[in-house]
N, C-alpha and C positions, 0 to 999 in steps of 0.2 A: 503440549504445554501443560504443566501441572497446575492444579488449583492453587490460588494464592489467597491467604487470609491476611488482610492488612493489620489485624490486631496482633499478629505474631511476627510481623516484620520489624526490623530495626531501622529507624530513620525518622523523617519528618513528613508531615502532610504537606502537599503542594497545593497552594491556592493562588490562582492568578486569573486575571481577566484576559480574554482574547485580545491580541495586539494586532493592529492593522499593519500590513506589510509596508515598509518604506524602502526607498532606494532610488538612486538617480537614473537607473536604466530600466527600460522595458524590453524584455527578451522573449523571442519566440524562435522555434517552437518550444513550448513549455517542457516537453519531455527531455530536452537537452539543456535546460536552463539551470541545472543544479538546484540547491536549496538554501544558499546563504548560511549554511551551518545551523539552520533553524528547524530541522526536521523534528527533533525531540520536543522543542517548546511549542511549535505551532499545533502539533497533534495533541499534545497534552492539554493545551489551552482549550482546544475545541471539545475535548471529552469532559474536562472539568466544567466548562460552560454548560454542558448537557446534564450536569448533576452527578458525574462520576466522582468517586473518591480517588485520591492519588497518594501513594506512599513512596517516598524516595529513601533508598537504603544508603548505608555508609559507602557502598561501592558505586553510588550514583546511578543504580538502576531504578526504574520507576515501575510501580505496579498499580494499574488502574482498574477499577471495577465499578459496574453500575450498582444501583441501590440493592438489587436482588442478588448480587455477586454471581450472576449467571453469564454475563458478558464481560470480557476483560481484554486488557492489552498490557504488554510489557515492553518497556524501552530498555534495551540491553547494550548500550555502548561499551565496548571493551569486554563484554561478557557474552558473546554470541553462542547460541545453541546450535546454529545451522550456518553453514557456508555454502554459497552458490559460486562455483568456479573460483573459490578462494576469497570471495567477497562476503564479509560478515553480514548476517541478518541482524538489524538493530531494532526493528519493530515486529512484534508478533501479536496477533489478535486471535480471539477464540470465543466460542459460546458453548454452553453446556445446559443440560436440563435440570441438574441438581448440583448443589455446591460441592458435594463429595464425589461426583462422577467425572470421568475424563471428558475432554472437549469433544463436541460433535465434529468440529472442523477447526482448521488453523489457517491463518493467512500470514504471509511473511514479506518483509520489505527490507532491502539493503540500504546502506547509508546514504547513497547519493540520489535516491528517488526525490523528485521535486515534491516539496511538502504539500502542495495543493492536491496532489493525487492521493496521498495517504490520508490527508484530512478529509477528503471526499468520502473515502471508504470508512474512516472512523466515524464520521457524522452519520452515515447511513446505518452503521452498526448500532449507534446509540439511539437512533430515532425509529428504526424499523419496528413494526408491530410484531413481527415474527422472524426470528433469525435461525429457526431450526429446519426450514424447508425452503425450496426454491420459489420463484415467482410464477405468475400465471403462464400457462402454456403459450408458446408462440413468441415470447420475448427471450432474447439471449443477451449475454454481455457483449457479444460481438456486433450487435446492431448499431451502437453508437459509432463504431469504426466504419462500418459500411456507409452510414449516413454522412460521415465526414469525408467520404471518397477515399478511404484507405483501400488498398488493393488486396484482393484475396489471392492466396497462393494457388496457382493453377494445378499444382500437384496435391493440394489439400484444400480444395475449394470449400468455403464456408466454415472452415475450422481454423484457418490461419489468416491474419490480416497484417499488412505492412503499411507503415506511414508513407506519405507521398515520396520521400527520398530514401526509403528503405532503412531509416535509422532507428526505427522502433517497430516492434511487432508484438502481437498477442496470438497465442495459439491455444487450442483446446485439444489436449492429448495426454499421453502418458506422463506421469510425474514421478520424481525420484522417491525412493523409500524414506528419504529425510523429510518429506512433506507428510506430516502425520495427519491421519483422518480417523474419525470414529467408526466409519463403515468397515466392517470386517472383510468385505469382499475385495480380494486382491486385484490389482491392475486397473482400477477405475480411473478414468481421465479427470484431469483438473485443468485449471487455467494458469498459463505462464506468460509473463511479459518481460521484455528486455528493451534497453536502448543501447545503441552502439554506433558511434560516429563513422567507423570504417571497419571493414571485415577483418583487417589484420590487428585491430586494437581490442583490448578486453572490453567486456560489457561495461557500460557506464553505470547501470543499475539493473537490478532484477526484482521481480515480484512474483509470488507464487500463491495460489489458492488451492487448498486441498479439495478433493472431489465433492465433499458435502457442503462446501461453502455456498450459501444461498446466492442464486444468480443475481438477485436484486442488489446485493452488496458489490459483487464483481462489476455489475453494470455501472454503479456509481463511480467506480475507479476508471472504467474505460471511457465513460462520458467525460470525466475530467481530463483523461489522457488525450482525447481527441479534440478537446476544446481549443480553437485557434487563438483565443484571446491571449495577448502577451502578458507576462508576469513581471512584477517588480523585483529587481535584484540590486543589491549593493556589491556583491562579489560576482564577477563575470567568470563563468567556467572556461576552461581551455577549449579552444575551437580550432584545432589544426586544419580542418578541412574547409573552414569558412561557411559552416552550415547555419550559423545563428544570424538572426536579424535583430539588431540592437539599435535602439534610439533613446534619447533622453526623455525622461518622464515629465519634465516640465521645462 
């Protein structure tokens, strides 16, 4: 992701207060719940509430930066830089050490990721004291999945975890060259996540974290991913396999 200077962008500042989710339905598991077409607004609201600036261009892309312009995010509906299996990436996040330098790492999310998962990552990025290095030894982003009784892959024990009905998974391993990272060493592993209701269907959503992404930030995502708490929705996603549990919220 290239550095973004909001003073040179064309468009308008975005200013809004975080809005509570509303909807008549409580849906679980959350990783299959969709996002009510609110992925752009919910993440933007969370970052603006954390003090970030937001500039919306004429093309309706959004460029968000913290006060030091060292942490950033871009909302790119209709203008993706990256495709995962044909699915466009709509949110990209990054951090850098100086305004004029390339990002240390990048994180990517496609359009149908539940907004609670991306908001958790974005909030961690906005509030972490250090986003240039990983967290303390012994903690990994996969621990929340193990704690939620996700199953580890017997052929890749400790590096890949599956949701209870195998409809979501996270793996630590090789990433595509499209996943840009500031570390010049080739072939470093990163974290990848998907949801897929059935093997013969396309991925419902994808997320990717380049190798240098701080583990603390990825762990914020996996903690939200594994959270069993139902989420509020107004729009019910397609569920051809009957995998969702749905009840009225009131």
